[in-house]
N, CA, C and O atoms as CSV, one atom per row, in Angstrom:
chain,resi,resn,atom,element,x,y,z
A,1,MET,N,N,-32.996,-49.331,99.050
A,1,MET,CA,C,-34.589,-49.881,99.170
A,1,MET,C,C,-34.439,-49.959,100.472
A,1,MET,O,O,-35.342,-49.332,101.025
A,2,ALA,N,N,-33.612,-50.507,101.313
A,2,ALA,CA,C,-33.827,-51.662,102.397
A,2,ALA,C,C,-35.110,-50.732,103.515
A,2,ALA,O,O,-35.533,-51.229,104.558
A,3,SER,N,N,-35.526,-49.391,103.003
A,3,SER,CA,C,-36.141,-48.660,104.275
A,3,SER,C,C,-37.927,-49.013,103.466
A,3,SER,O,O,-38.897,-48.390,103.898
A,4,VAL,N,N,-38.034,-49.704,102.701
A,4,VAL,CA,C,-39.174,-49.925,102.321
A,4,VAL,C,C,-39.560,-51.333,101.890
A,4,VAL,O,O,-38.828,-52.026,101.182
A,5,VAL,N,N,-40.741,-51.720,102.350
A,5,VAL,CA,C,-41.427,-53.414,101.652
A,5,VAL,C,C,-41.012,-53.525,99.993
A,5,VAL,O,O,-41.416,-52.669,99.205
A,6,VAL,N,N,-40.331,-54.441,99.640
A,6,VAL,CA,C,-40.192,-54.767,98.600
A,6,VAL,C,C,-40.394,-55.770,98.348
A,6,VAL,O,O,-40.194,-56.362,99.409
A,7,ALA,N,N,-40.840,-56.879,97.224
A,7,ALA,CA,C,-41.604,-57.993,96.944
A,7,ALA,C,C,-40.450,-58.365,95.152
A,7,ALA,O,O,-40.211,-57.599,94.218
A,8,ARG,N,N,-40.034,-59.796,95.372
A,8,ARG,CA,C,-39.833,-60.088,94.033
A,8,ARG,C,C,-40.371,-60.660,93.411
A,8,ARG,O,O,-40.849,-61.777,93.610
A,9,THR,N,N,-40.431,-59.648,92.013
A,9,THR,CA,C,-41.798,-60.291,91.060
A,9,THR,C,C,-41.220,-60.728,89.706
A,9,THR,O,O,-40.047,-60.364,89.627
A,10,GLY,N,N,-41.617,-61.348,88.675
A,10,GLY,CA,C,-41.333,-61.631,87.737
A,10,GLY,C,C,-41.922,-60.599,86.123
A,10,GLY,O,O,-42.141,-60.948,84.963
A,11,ARG,N,N,-41.991,-59.369,86.782
A,11,ARG,CA,C,-42.745,-58.501,85.831
A,11,ARG,C,C,-42.064,-57.001,86.474
A,11,ARG,O,O,-41.628,-56.700,87.585
A,12,ALA,N,N,-42.187,-56.402,85.435
A,12,ALA,CA,C,-41.700,-54.520,85.945
A,12,ALA,C,C,-42.915,-53.869,85.552
A,12,ALA,O,O,-43.747,-54.171,84.697
A,13,SER,N,N,-42.836,-52.842,86.415
A,13,SER,CA,C,-44.243,-52.055,86.559
A,13,SER,C,C,-43.396,-50.367,86.336
A,13,SER,O,O,-42.213,-50.068,86.173
A,14,ASN,N,N,-44.752,-49.484,86.435
A,14,ASN,CA,C,-43.927,-48.318,86.020
A,14,ASN,C,C,-43.087,-47.779,87.895
A,14,ASN,O,O,-41.998,-47.231,87.722
A,15,HIS,N,N,-43.360,-47.860,88.909
A,15,HIS,CA,C,-42.207,-47.880,89.865
A,15,HIS,C,C,-41.688,-49.308,90.263
A,15,HIS,O,O,-42.086,-49.780,91.328
A,16,ASP,N,N,-40.717,-50.112,89.377
A,16,ASP,CA,C,-40.209,-51.225,90.152
A,16,ASP,C,C,-39.019,-50.463,89.820
A,16,ASP,O,O,-38.940,-49.364,89.272
A,17,ALA,N,N,-37.721,-51.558,90.426
A,17,ALA,CA,C,-36.447,-50.682,90.476
A,17,ALA,C,C,-35.729,-52.607,90.583
A,17,ALA,O,O,-36.098,-53.633,91.154
A,18,VAL,N,N,-34.261,-52.117,89.429
A,18,VAL,CA,C,-33.990,-53.578,89.349
A,18,VAL,C,C,-33.243,-54.005,90.682
A,18,VAL,O,O,-33.014,-52.936,91.248
A,19,GLY,N,N,-32.882,-54.761,91.253
A,19,GLY,CA,C,-32.485,-55.271,92.549
A,19,GLY,C,C,-30.940,-56.131,92.276
A,19,GLY,O,O,-30.527,-56.489,91.173
A,20,SER,N,N,-30.515,-56.256,93.092
A,20,SER,CA,C,-28.945,-56.985,92.648
A,20,SER,C,C,-29.375,-58.207,92.302
A,20,SER,O,O,-30.372,-58.798,92.716
A,21,GLY,N,N,-28.387,-58.636,91.339
A,21,GLY,CA,C,-28.918,-59.918,90.010
A,21,GLY,C,C,-29.527,-59.801,89.294
A,21,GLY,O,O,-29.718,-60.733,88.513
A,22,GLY,N,N,-30.172,-58.607,89.150
A,22,GLY,CA,C,-31.013,-58.574,88.174
A,22,GLY,C,C,-32.406,-58.493,88.481
A,22,GLY,O,O,-33.070,-57.522,88.117
A,23,ALA,N,N,-32.943,-59.538,89.188
A,23,ALA,CA,C,-34.162,-59.108,89.819
A,23,ALA,C,C,-35.075,-58.081,89.942
A,23,ALA,O,O,-34.514,-57.004,90.146
A,24,VAL,N,N,-36.416,-58.015,89.887
A,24,VAL,CA,C,-37.081,-56.975,89.682
A,24,VAL,C,C,-37.408,-56.770,91.137
A,24,VAL,O,O,-37.579,-57.854,91.694
A,25,GLU,N,N,-37.536,-55.847,91.846
A,25,GLU,CA,C,-38.238,-55.590,93.197
A,25,GLU,C,C,-39.142,-54.476,92.958
A,25,GLU,O,O,-38.711,-53.373,92.621
A,26,ALA,N,N,-40.694,-54.783,93.158
A,26,ALA,CA,C,-41.239,-54.103,93.175
A,26,ALA,C,C,-41.403,-53.291,94.540
A,26,ALA,O,O,-40.888,-53.806,95.533
A,27,ILE,N,N,-42.088,-52.038,94.693
A,27,ILE,CA,C,-41.758,-51.382,95.851
A,27,ILE,C,C,-43.854,-51.410,96.024
A,27,ILE,O,O,-44.834,-51.230,95.301
A,28,ILE,N,N,-43.502,-51.797,97.632
A,28,ILE,CA,C,-45.104,-52.274,98.122
A,28,ILE,C,C,-45.545,-51.110,99.032
A,28,ILE,O,O,-44.824,-50.704,99.943
A,29,CYS,N,N,-46.673,-50.624,98.772
A,29,CYS,CA,C,-46.759,-49.046,99.979
A,29,CYS,C,C,-47.936,-49.707,101.296
A,29,CYS,O,O,-48.104,-49.371,102.468
A,30,ALA,N,N,-48.464,-50.567,100.596
A,30,ALA,CA,C,-49.537,-50.748,101.317
A,30,ALA,C,C,-49.011,-50.900,102.832
A,30,ALA,O,O,-48.117,-51.729,103.003
A,31,ASP,N,N,-49.508,-50.137,104.016
A,31,ASP,CA,C,-49.049,-49.859,105.161
A,31,ASP,C,C,-47.684,-49.300,105.562
A,31,ASP,O,O,-47.295,-49.195,106.725
A,32,HIS,N,N,-46.916,-48.909,104.332
A,32,HIS,CA,C,-45.823,-48.083,104.846
A,32,HIS,C,C,-45.948,-47.135,103.688
A,32,HIS,O,O,-45.132,-47.004,102.775
A,33,SER,N,N,-46.965,-46.559,103.833
A,33,SER,CA,C,-46.649,-44.965,103.079
A,33,SER,C,C,-45.752,-44.414,103.080
A,33,SER,O,O,-44.871,-44.364,102.222
A,34,TRP,N,N,-45.890,-43.583,104.682
A,34,TRP,CA,C,-44.537,-42.730,103.964
A,34,TRP,C,C,-43.215,-43.066,104.303
A,34,TRP,O,O,-42.502,-42.183,104.781
A,35,GLN,N,N,-42.730,-44.311,104.117
A,35,GLN,CA,C,-41.986,-45.245,104.264
A,35,GLN,C,C,-41.817,-44.630,102.613
A,35,GLN,O,O,-41.159,-43.659,102.241
A,36,CYS,N,N,-42.602,-45.509,101.859
A,36,CYS,CA,C,-42.387,-45.319,100.204
A,36,CYS,C,C,-42.434,-43.482,99.666
A,36,CYS,O,O,-41.999,-43.104,98.578
A,37,PHE,N,N,-42.903,-42.791,100.453
A,37,PHE,CA,C,-43.047,-41.395,100.114
A,37,PHE,C,C,-41.523,-40.876,100.059
A,37,PHE,O,O,-40.968,-40.310,99.118
A,38,ARG,N,N,-40.911,-41.275,101.520
A,38,ARG,CA,C,-39.470,-40.748,101.673
A,38,ARG,C,C,-38.712,-41.296,100.685
A,38,ARG,O,O,-37.983,-40.493,100.104
A,39,GLN,N,N,-38.652,-42.885,100.179
A,39,GLN,CA,C,-38.078,-43.736,99.373
A,39,GLN,C,C,-38.074,-42.612,98.106
A,39,GLN,O,O,-37.051,-41.997,97.807
A,40,GLY,N,N,-39.179,-42.459,97.505
A,40,GLY,CA,C,-39.274,-41.397,96.413
A,40,GLY,C,C,-38.957,-40.308,96.106
A,40,GLY,O,O,-38.751,-39.936,94.951
A,41,PHE,N,N,-38.868,-39.605,97.159
A,41,PHE,CA,C,-37.947,-38.180,97.835
A,41,PHE,C,C,-36.836,-38.355,97.529
A,41,PHE,O,O,-36.197,-37.522,96.886
A,42,ARG,N,N,-36.294,-39.646,97.982
A,42,ARG,CA,C,-34.922,-39.656,98.255
A,42,ARG,C,C,-34.494,-40.102,96.410
A,42,ARG,O,O,-33.801,-39.499,95.591
A,43,ASP,N,N,-35.189,-41.263,96.322
A,43,ASP,CA,C,-34.247,-41.916,94.879
A,43,ASP,C,C,-34.827,-40.421,94.036
A,43,ASP,O,O,-33.945,-40.417,93.177
A,44,TYR,N,N,-35.573,-39.339,93.743
A,44,TYR,CA,C,-35.636,-38.627,92.759
A,44,TYR,C,C,-34.583,-37.072,93.428
A,44,TYR,O,O,-34.707,-35.936,92.968
A,45,GLY,N,N,-33.764,-37.403,94.393
A,45,GLY,CA,C,-33.112,-36.476,94.730
A,45,GLY,C,C,-33.446,-35.260,95.657
A,45,GLY,O,O,-32.697,-34.313,95.897
A,46,GLY,N,N,-34.613,-35.449,96.094
A,46,GLY,CA,C,-35.113,-34.526,97.355
A,46,GLY,C,C,-33.874,-34.092,98.341
A,46,GLY,O,O,-32.895,-34.839,98.333
A,47,ASN,N,N,-33.847,-32.755,99.320
A,47,ASN,CA,C,-32.979,-32.147,99.981
A,47,ASN,C,C,-32.901,-32.786,100.927
A,47,ASN,O,O,-34.053,-32.950,101.327
A,48,PRO,N,N,-31.903,-33.495,101.854
A,48,PRO,CA,C,-32.332,-34.199,103.044
A,48,PRO,C,C,-32.692,-33.122,104.066
A,48,PRO,O,O,-33.455,-33.270,105.020
A,49,GLU,N,N,-32.170,-32.251,103.796
A,49,GLU,CA,C,-32.511,-31.689,104.979
A,49,GLU,C,C,-34.635,-31.033,104.949
A,49,GLU,O,O,-35.221,-30.737,105.990
A,50,TRP,N,N,-35.174,-30.988,103.823
A,50,TRP,CA,C,-36.176,-31.093,104.150
A,50,TRP,C,C,-37.151,-32.637,103.568
A,50,TRP,O,O,-38.103,-32.616,102.788
A,51,GLU,N,N,-36.715,-33.514,104.045
A,51,GLU,CA,C,-37.118,-34.526,104.273
A,51,GLU,C,C,-38.634,-34.488,104.918
A,51,GLU,O,O,-39.733,-34.414,104.369
A,52,ASP,N,N,-38.165,-34.588,106.622
A,52,ASP,CA,C,-39.025,-34.484,107.605
A,52,ASP,C,C,-39.811,-33.283,107.307
A,52,ASP,O,O,-41.021,-33.452,107.460
A,53,ARG,N,N,-39.481,-32.224,106.958
A,53,ARG,CA,C,-40.485,-30.844,106.993
A,53,ARG,C,C,-41.423,-31.371,105.555
A,53,ARG,O,O,-42.565,-30.918,105.636
A,54,PHE,N,N,-41.268,-31.971,104.644
A,54,PHE,CA,C,-42.512,-32.356,103.364
A,54,PHE,C,C,-43.472,-33.333,104.131
A,54,PHE,O,O,-44.696,-33.208,104.071
A,55,VAL,N,N,-42.876,-34.261,104.815
A,55,VAL,CA,C,-44.058,-34.844,105.849
A,55,VAL,C,C,-44.796,-34.573,106.482
A,55,VAL,O,O,-45.932,-35.043,106.545
A,56,ASP,N,N,-44.127,-33.390,107.375
A,56,ASP,CA,C,-45.340,-32.706,108.583
A,56,ASP,C,C,-45.886,-31.821,107.340
A,56,ASP,O,O,-47.115,-31.829,107.416
A,57,VAL,N,N,-45.554,-31.236,106.482
A,57,VAL,CA,C,-45.853,-30.137,106.159
A,57,VAL,C,C,-47.714,-31.295,105.230
A,57,VAL,O,O,-48.864,-30.858,105.199
A,58,ILE,N,N,-47.335,-32.367,104.802
A,58,ILE,CA,C,-47.952,-32.711,103.525
A,58,ILE,C,C,-49.397,-33.473,104.382
A,58,ILE,O,O,-50.569,-33.592,104.027
A,59,ASP,N,N,-48.557,-33.955,105.826
A,59,ASP,CA,C,-49.388,-34.663,106.912
A,59,ASP,C,C,-50.464,-34.158,107.702
A,59,ASP,O,O,-51.549,-34.690,107.936
A,60,THR,N,N,-49.859,-32.677,108.212
A,60,THR,CA,C,-50.595,-32.264,109.115
A,60,THR,C,C,-51.026,-30.703,108.379
A,60,THR,O,O,-51.617,-30.003,109.201
A,61,CYS,N,N,-50.895,-30.196,107.358
A,61,CYS,CA,C,-51.370,-29.384,107.012
A,61,CYS,C,C,-51.829,-29.249,105.508
A,61,CYS,O,O,-52.982,-28.860,105.327
A,62,GLU,N,N,-51.096,-29.511,104.490
A,62,GLU,CA,C,-51.600,-29.859,103.198
A,62,GLU,C,C,-52.565,-30.535,102.574
A,62,GLU,O,O,-53.179,-30.227,101.552
A,63,SER,N,N,-52.722,-32.093,103.702
A,63,SER,CA,C,-53.738,-32.772,103.539
A,63,SER,C,C,-54.576,-32.917,104.492
A,63,SER,O,O,-55.654,-33.467,104.268
A,64,GLU,N,N,-54.267,-32.481,105.672
A,64,GLU,CA,C,-55.234,-32.668,106.849
A,64,GLU,C,C,-55.649,-33.985,106.971
A,64,GLU,O,O,-54.771,-34.846,107.016
A,65,ASP,N,N,-56.973,-34.357,107.041
A,65,ASP,CA,C,-57.624,-35.414,107.047
A,65,ASP,C,C,-57.806,-36.687,105.845
A,65,ASP,O,O,-58.432,-37.747,105.871
A,66,TYR,N,N,-56.947,-36.032,104.803
A,66,TYR,CA,C,-57.233,-36.933,103.616
A,66,TYR,C,C,-56.432,-38.037,103.237
A,66,TYR,O,O,-55.297,-37.658,103.525
A,67,ASP,N,N,-56.347,-39.132,102.783
A,67,ASP,CA,C,-55.788,-40.285,102.933
A,67,ASP,C,C,-55.296,-40.577,101.110
A,67,ASP,O,O,-55.896,-40.020,100.190
A,68,TRP,N,N,-54.505,-41.224,100.966
A,68,TRP,CA,C,-53.287,-41.331,99.876
A,68,TRP,C,C,-54.246,-41.458,98.339
A,68,TRP,O,O,-54.039,-40.951,97.237
A,69,GLY,N,N,-55.606,-42.570,98.947
A,69,GLY,CA,C,-56.333,-42.437,97.768
A,69,GLY,C,C,-57.440,-41.901,97.630
A,69,GLY,O,O,-58.371,-42.407,97.003
A,70,ASP,N,N,-57.461,-41.020,98.092
A,70,ASP,CA,C,-58.465,-39.297,98.481
A,70,ASP,C,C,-58.589,-38.894,96.870
A,70,ASP,O,O,-57.694,-38.894,96.025
A,71,ILE,N,N,-59.858,-38.584,96.739
A,71,ILE,CA,C,-59.909,-37.207,95.738
A,71,ILE,C,C,-59.717,-35.919,96.216
A,71,ILE,O,O,-60.500,-35.574,97.101
A,72,TYR,N,N,-58.926,-35.166,95.881
A,72,TYR,CA,C,-59.139,-33.629,96.181
A,72,TYR,C,C,-60.153,-32.407,95.243
A,72,TYR,O,O,-60.530,-32.585,94.085
A,73,PRO,N,N,-60.340,-31.626,95.782
A,73,PRO,CA,C,-61.250,-31.090,94.816
A,73,PRO,C,C,-60.437,-29.825,93.577
A,73,PRO,O,O,-61.042,-29.354,92.614
A,74,LEU,N,N,-59.515,-29.617,93.812
A,74,LEU,CA,C,-59.069,-28.233,93.227
A,74,LEU,C,C,-57.528,-28.758,92.785
A,74,LEU,O,O,-56.939,-28.281,91.815
A,75,TYR,N,N,-57.030,-29.695,93.552
A,75,TYR,CA,C,-55.482,-29.826,93.722
A,75,TYR,C,C,-54.868,-31.421,93.476
A,75,TYR,O,O,-55.808,-32.147,93.151
A,76,VAL,N,N,-54.034,-31.904,93.514
A,76,VAL,CA,C,-53.462,-33.165,92.841
A,76,VAL,C,C,-52.604,-33.590,93.840
A,76,VAL,O,O,-51.641,-32.928,94.226
A,77,SER,N,N,-53.004,-34.952,94.382
A,77,SER,CA,C,-52.544,-35.750,95.424
A,77,SER,C,C,-52.462,-34.915,97.052
A,77,SER,O,O,-52.652,-33.717,97.263
A,78,ARG,N,N,-52.106,-36.029,98.088
A,78,ARG,CA,C,-51.637,-35.116,99.423
A,78,ARG,C,C,-50.917,-34.283,99.437
A,78,ARG,O,O,-50.845,-33.702,100.520
A,79,ALA,N,N,-50.277,-33.917,98.634
A,79,ALA,CA,C,-49.176,-32.868,98.209
A,79,ALA,C,C,-49.838,-31.532,98.164
A,79,ALA,O,O,-49.562,-30.495,98.765
A,80,GLN,N,N,-50.992,-31.870,97.111
A,80,GLN,CA,C,-51.834,-30.533,97.155
A,80,GLN,C,C,-50.897,-29.914,95.500
A,80,GLN,O,O,-50.647,-28.722,95.321
A,81,PHE,N,N,-50.547,-30.946,94.558
A,81,PHE,CA,C,-49.844,-29.555,93.829
A,81,PHE,C,C,-51.542,-29.321,93.031
A,81,PHE,O,O,-52.674,-29.806,93.023
A,82,HIS,N,N,-50.588,-28.054,92.339
A,82,HIS,CA,C,-51.576,-27.883,91.160
A,82,HIS,C,C,-51.557,-28.357,90.359
A,82,HIS,O,O,-50.507,-28.915,90.042
A,83,PRO,N,N,-52.770,-28.443,89.470
A,83,PRO,CA,C,-52.542,-29.557,88.375
A,83,PRO,C,C,-51.458,-28.945,87.520
A,83,PRO,O,O,-50.510,-29.730,87.565
A,84,ARG,N,N,-51.153,-27.887,86.748
A,84,ARG,CA,C,-49.988,-27.966,86.116
A,84,ARG,C,C,-48.931,-27.895,86.590
A,84,ARG,O,O,-47.961,-27.625,85.883
A,85,SER,N,N,-48.806,-28.134,88.025
A,85,SER,CA,C,-47.599,-28.339,88.634
A,85,SER,C,C,-46.928,-29.983,88.463
A,85,SER,O,O,-45.793,-30.242,88.065
A,86,TRP,N,N,-47.979,-30.962,88.884
A,86,TRP,CA,C,-48.389,-31.864,89.232
A,86,TRP,C,C,-48.225,-32.514,87.450
A,86,TRP,O,O,-47.455,-33.472,87.372
A,87,ALA,N,N,-48.578,-32.268,86.718
A,87,ALA,CA,C,-48.412,-32.693,85.013
A,87,ALA,C,C,-46.475,-32.465,84.509
A,87,ALA,O,O,-45.858,-33.229,83.766
A,88,THR,N,N,-45.864,-31.100,85.251
A,88,THR,CA,C,-44.873,-31.210,85.080
A,88,THR,C,C,-43.856,-31.737,85.716
A,88,THR,O,O,-42.733,-31.652,85.218
A,89,ALA,N,N,-44.074,-32.419,87.007
A,89,ALA,CA,C,-43.240,-32.727,87.687
A,89,ALA,C,C,-43.246,-34.344,87.215
A,89,ALA,O,O,-42.207,-34.954,86.965
A,90,SER,N,N,-44.600,-34.939,87.133
A,90,SER,CA,C,-45.346,-36.447,86.731
A,90,SER,C,C,-44.595,-36.719,85.246
A,90,SER,O,O,-44.133,-37.855,85.140
A,91,ASP,N,N,-44.407,-35.816,84.070
A,91,ASP,CA,C,-44.147,-35.913,82.941
A,91,ASP,C,C,-42.443,-36.112,83.470
A,91,ASP,O,O,-41.875,-37.148,83.125
A,92,ALA,N,N,-41.893,-35.368,84.075
A,92,ALA,CA,C,-40.346,-35.327,84.210
A,92,ALA,C,C,-39.798,-36.640,85.228
A,92,ALA,O,O,-38.664,-37.057,85.465
A,93,THR,N,N,-41.055,-37.038,85.663
A,93,THR,CA,C,-40.263,-38.283,86.302
A,93,THR,C,C,-40.911,-39.733,85.953
A,93,THR,O,O,-40.409,-40.832,86.189
A,94,THR,N,N,-41.942,-39.499,85.437
A,94,THR,CA,C,-42.875,-40.823,84.627
A,94,THR,C,C,-43.409,-41.222,85.821
A,94,THR,O,O,-43.451,-42.436,86.018
A,95,LEU,N,N,-43.814,-40.506,86.639
A,95,LEU,CA,C,-44.675,-41.355,87.741
A,95,LEU,C,C,-45.850,-40.621,88.031
A,95,LEU,O,O,-45.747,-39.629,88.752
A,96,ALA,N,N,-47.098,-41.002,87.517
A,96,ALA,CA,C,-47.872,-40.081,87.553
A,96,ALA,C,C,-49.578,-40.542,88.679
A,96,ALA,O,O,-50.686,-40.015,88.577
A,97,ASP,N,N,-49.270,-41.326,89.352
A,97,ASP,CA,C,-50.321,-41.966,90.264
A,97,ASP,C,C,-50.228,-40.853,91.541
A,97,ASP,O,O,-49.414,-40.632,92.437
A,98,PRO,N,N,-51.167,-40.436,91.231
A,98,PRO,CA,C,-51.483,-39.678,93.032
A,98,PRO,C,C,-51.905,-40.069,94.087
A,98,PRO,O,O,-51.779,-39.356,95.083
A,99,ALA,N,N,-52.480,-41.225,94.150
A,99,ALA,CA,C,-52.638,-42.124,94.940
A,99,ALA,C,C,-51.459,-43.121,95.181
A,99,ALA,O,O,-51.626,-44.242,95.662
A,100,ASP,N,N,-50.307,-42.630,94.818
A,100,ASP,CA,C,-48.910,-43.750,94.968
A,100,ASP,C,C,-48.176,-42.847,95.674
A,100,ASP,O,O,-47.843,-41.772,95.176
A,101,PRO,N,N,-47.760,-43.318,97.284
A,101,PRO,CA,C,-47.156,-42.518,98.259
A,101,PRO,C,C,-45.550,-41.692,96.819
A,101,PRO,O,O,-45.163,-40.626,96.340
A,102,TYR,N,N,-45.216,-43.375,96.801
A,102,TYR,CA,C,-43.879,-43.397,95.771
A,102,TYR,C,C,-43.646,-42.513,95.039
A,102,TYR,O,O,-42.604,-41.864,94.954
A,103,HIS,N,N,-44.580,-42.417,94.460
A,103,HIS,CA,C,-44.804,-41.344,93.184
A,103,HIS,C,C,-44.987,-39.743,93.414
A,103,HIS,O,O,-44.517,-38.856,92.701
A,104,VAL,N,N,-45.814,-39.583,94.627
A,104,VAL,CA,C,-45.869,-38.180,95.252
A,104,VAL,C,C,-44.771,-38.164,95.856
A,104,VAL,O,O,-44.674,-36.969,96.136
A,105,GLY,N,N,-43.597,-38.811,96.378
A,105,GLY,CA,C,-42.252,-38.548,96.950
A,105,GLY,C,C,-41.539,-38.166,96.040
A,105,GLY,O,O,-40.641,-37.394,96.377
A,106,ALA,N,N,-41.623,-38.472,94.815
A,106,ALA,CA,C,-40.888,-38.423,93.612
A,106,ALA,C,C,-41.285,-37.421,92.883
A,106,ALA,O,O,-40.328,-37.137,92.162
A,107,ASN,N,N,-42.238,-36.661,92.645
A,107,ASN,CA,C,-42.753,-35.540,92.533
A,107,ASN,C,C,-42.441,-33.928,93.424
A,107,ASN,O,O,-42.237,-32.743,93.159
A,108,VAL,N,N,-42.549,-34.675,94.392
A,108,VAL,CA,C,-42.226,-33.491,95.179
A,108,VAL,C,C,-41.284,-33.238,95.444
A,108,VAL,O,O,-41.017,-32.098,95.827
A,109,ALA,N,N,-39.964,-34.652,95.308
A,109,ALA,CA,C,-38.703,-34.014,95.216
A,109,ALA,C,C,-38.238,-33.268,94.547
A,109,ALA,O,O,-37.502,-32.418,95.049
A,110,TRP,N,N,-38.559,-33.290,92.682
A,110,TRP,CA,C,-38.580,-33.372,91.734
A,110,TRP,C,C,-38.616,-31.764,91.460
A,110,TRP,O,O,-37.701,-31.037,91.073
A,111,TRP,N,N,-40.311,-31.361,91.871
A,111,TRP,CA,C,-40.766,-30.256,91.940
A,111,TRP,C,C,-39.773,-29.381,92.586
A,111,TRP,O,O,-39.018,-28.622,91.979
A,112,SER,N,N,-39.831,-29.548,93.906
A,112,SER,CA,C,-39.120,-28.769,95.229
A,112,SER,C,C,-37.615,-28.253,94.499
A,112,SER,O,O,-37.185,-27.103,94.584
A,113,ASN,N,N,-36.961,-29.344,93.797
A,113,ASN,CA,C,-35.921,-28.770,92.721
A,113,ASN,C,C,-35.926,-27.960,91.963
A,113,ASN,O,O,-35.167,-26.991,91.986
A,114,ALA,N,N,-36.736,-28.166,91.174
A,114,ALA,CA,C,-36.924,-27.135,89.993
A,114,ALA,C,C,-37.497,-25.978,90.336
A,114,ALA,O,O,-37.578,-25.283,89.323
A,115,ILE,N,N,-37.955,-25.406,91.316
A,115,ILE,CA,C,-38.303,-23.982,91.956
A,115,ILE,C,C,-37.639,-23.249,92.642
A,115,ILE,O,O,-36.430,-23.480,92.610
A,116,GLU,N,N,-37.979,-22.418,93.277
A,116,GLU,CA,C,-36.761,-21.513,93.939
A,116,GLU,C,C,-36.777,-22.099,95.218
A,116,GLU,O,O,-35.727,-22.345,95.812
A,117,HIS,N,N,-37.980,-22.363,95.725
A,117,HIS,CA,C,-37.702,-23.154,97.339
A,117,HIS,C,C,-39.065,-23.091,97.634
A,117,HIS,O,O,-39.689,-22.048,97.436
A,118,PRO,N,N,-39.719,-24.332,98.194
A,118,PRO,CA,C,-40.686,-24.763,98.456
A,118,PRO,C,C,-41.348,-23.753,99.043
A,118,PRO,O,O,-42.389,-23.387,98.499
A,119,GLY,N,N,-41.003,-23.229,99.996
A,119,GLY,CA,C,-42.191,-21.835,100.754
A,119,GLY,C,C,-42.761,-20.795,99.893
A,119,GLY,O,O,-43.696,-20.009,100.052
A,120,GLY,N,N,-41.676,-21.078,98.636
A,120,GLY,CA,C,-41.837,-19.894,97.598
A,120,GLY,C,C,-43.888,-19.841,96.825
A,120,GLY,O,O,-44.696,-20.677,97.230
A,121,SER,N,N,-44.191,-19.041,96.056
A,121,SER,CA,C,-45.383,-19.453,95.667
A,121,SER,C,C,-45.889,-20.571,94.336
A,121,SER,O,O,-46.988,-20.866,93.867
A,122,GLY,N,N,-44.677,-20.929,94.079
A,122,GLY,CA,C,-44.429,-22.095,93.340
A,122,GLY,C,C,-44.466,-23.509,94.210
A,122,GLY,O,O,-44.630,-24.675,93.849
A,123,GLY,N,N,-44.283,-23.009,95.286
A,123,GLY,CA,C,-44.256,-24.267,96.063
A,123,GLY,C,C,-45.715,-24.518,97.542
A,123,GLY,O,O,-46.939,-24.642,97.516
A,124,TRP,N,N,-45.198,-24.502,98.076
A,124,TRP,CA,C,-46.083,-24.722,99.421
A,124,TRP,C,C,-46.454,-24.031,100.467
A,124,TRP,O,O,-46.646,-24.487,101.594
A,125,PRO,N,N,-46.612,-22.417,99.964
A,125,PRO,CA,C,-46.272,-21.308,100.964
A,125,PRO,C,C,-47.407,-21.535,102.147
A,125,PRO,O,O,-47.012,-21.450,103.310
A,126,ALA,N,N,-48.836,-21.826,101.889
A,126,ALA,CA,C,-49.608,-21.376,102.950
A,126,ALA,C,C,-49.061,-22.804,104.225
A,126,ALA,O,O,-49.517,-22.687,105.362
A,127,CYS,N,N,-48.347,-23.747,104.002
A,127,CYS,CA,C,-47.796,-24.266,105.321
A,127,CYS,C,C,-46.924,-24.612,105.607
A,127,CYS,O,O,-46.810,-25.170,106.699
A,128,TRP,N,N,-45.857,-24.445,104.744
A,128,TRP,CA,C,-44.391,-24.561,104.442
A,128,TRP,C,C,-43.705,-23.751,105.607
A,128,TRP,O,O,-42.664,-24.235,106.052
A,129,TRP,N,N,-44.245,-22.375,106.244
A,129,TRP,CA,C,-43.766,-21.569,107.292
A,129,TRP,C,C,-44.438,-21.562,108.380
A,129,TRP,O,O,-44.257,-20.799,109.329
A,130,GLN,N,N,-45.518,-22.701,108.255
A,130,GLN,CA,C,-46.173,-23.033,109.990
A,130,GLN,C,C,-45.044,-23.679,111.078
A,130,GLN,O,O,-44.302,-24.594,110.721
A,131,GLY,N,N,-45.007,-23.247,112.106
A,131,GLY,CA,C,-44.040,-23.832,113.062
A,131,GLY,C,C,-42.764,-24.074,112.662
A,131,GLY,O,O,-42.215,-23.279,111.899
A,132,VAL,N,N,-42.180,-25.086,113.072
A,132,VAL,CA,C,-40.901,-25.186,112.985
A,132,VAL,C,C,-40.380,-25.319,111.534
A,132,VAL,O,O,-40.856,-26.120,110.730
A,133,VAL,N,N,-39.223,-24.348,111.226
A,133,VAL,CA,C,-39.085,-24.506,109.573
A,133,VAL,C,C,-37.423,-24.763,109.554
A,133,VAL,O,O,-36.705,-24.334,110.457
A,134,PRO,N,N,-37.090,-25.253,108.812
A,134,PRO,CA,C,-35.383,-25.645,108.804
A,134,PRO,C,C,-34.828,-24.558,107.897
A,134,PRO,O,O,-33.623,-24.514,107.652
């Protein structure tokens, strides 16, 4: 957890992690949103070869000028999940806040492992194949 900002708290929330010695460390994403996205992606088994690609795809193509807390017209989160895909992934991870970068990273990792390929029809085909692709 060294790559994200954490704070010791006395209570657990839906995206806390147990640190050494049993203390609860809450992930704080303010001003560290991409670090939190990456941590969620890593914690939920995202393919390391795709991590930078997802950051690029989401930041420059899928979400364009949107921010983490923005509401999207047809899709869910900056990662632009189809609502049913988001529901499936968030049910599996139990992380369902589309404005929380850690939750989005976790759900991107889970979904990208559950489908055939992130650039396929169940993933992010419109943006995945733009530019340099791993």
